[in-house]
C-alpha positions as CSV (number, residue, x, y, z in Angstrom):
1,X,-75.1,-148.2,-32.1
2,X,-76.0,-144.8,-33.5
3,X,-79.1,-144.6,-31.5
4,X,-77.1,-145.2,-28.3
5,X,-74.7,-142.6,-29.4
6,X,-77.4,-140.0,-30.0
7,X,-78.9,-140.7,-26.6
8,X,-75.4,-140.3,-25.0
9,X,-74.7,-137.1,-26.9
10,X,-78.1,-135.6,-25.9
11,X,-77.5,-136.3,-22.2
12,X,-74.0,-134.9,-22.6
13,X,-75.3,-131.6,-24.2
14,X,-77.9,-131.2,-21.5
15,X,-75.4,-132.0,-18.8
16,X,-72.9,-129.5,-20.1
17,X,-75.5,-126.8,-20.5
18,X,-76.6,-127.4,-16.9
19,X,-73.0,-127.1,-15.7
20,X,-72.5,-123.9,-17.7
21,X,-75.8,-122.5,-16.1
22,X,-74.5,-123.4,-12.6
23,X,-71.1,-121.8,-13.4
24,X,-72.8,-118.6,-14.5
25,X,-75.1,-118.6,-11.5
26,X,-72.2,-119.1,-9.0
27,X,-69.9,-116.5,-10.6
28,X,-72.7,-113.9,-10.9
29,X,-71.9,-112.8,-14.4
30,X,-74.2,-109.9,-15.0
31,X,-73.3,-108.9,-18.6
32,X,-75.9,-110.5,-20.8
33,X,-73.6,-110.4,-23.9
34,X,-71.0,-112.4,-22.1
35,X,-73.6,-114.9,-21.0
36,X,-74.9,-115.3,-24.5
37,X,-71.3,-115.7,-25.8
38,X,-70.5,-118.4,-23.3
39,X,-73.7,-120.3,-24.1
40,X,-73.2,-119.9,-27.8
41,X,-69.6,-121.0,-27.7
42,X,-70.3,-124.0,-25.5
43,X,-73.2,-125.2,-27.6
44,X,-71.5,-124.7,-30.9
45,X,-68.5,-126.7,-29.7
46,X,-70.7,-129.5,-28.4
47,X,-72.7,-129.7,-31.6
48,X,-69.5,-129.8,-33.7
49,X,-68.0,-132.6,-31.7
50,X,-71.3,-134.4,-31.7
51,X,-71.5,-134.2,-35.4
52,X,-68.0,-135.6,-35.7
53,X,-68.8,-138.5,-33.4
54,X,-72.0,-139.3,-35.3
55,X,-70.2,-139.1,-38.7
56,X,-67.5,-141.6,-37.7
57,X,-70.0,-143.8,-35.8
58,X,-72.1,-144.1,-38.9
59,X,-69.0,-144.9,-41.0
60,X,-68.0,-147.6,-38.5
61,X,-71.6,-149.0,-38.4
62,X,-72.1,-149.1,-42.2
63,X,-68.5,-150.0,-42.9
64,X,-65.9,-148.1,-44.9
65,X,-67.5,-149.1,-48.2
66,X,-68.8,-145.6,-48.6
67,X,-65.4,-144.5,-49.8
68,X,-65.3,-147.0,-52.7
């Protein structure tokens, strides 16, 4: 289950990065600092949500016995 989730989240991260790249290409944003901020903010949000999904996925897979 966790390996399938890791594969899905990897595809999601690469897909969203491609969409951000296309967005920046279409809108012709020239400011490099703004581009870096958009990439950084997008990737940090994706990694945070991926970590949450993996944490709860591992809890569900192993059971809730970790809290006892």
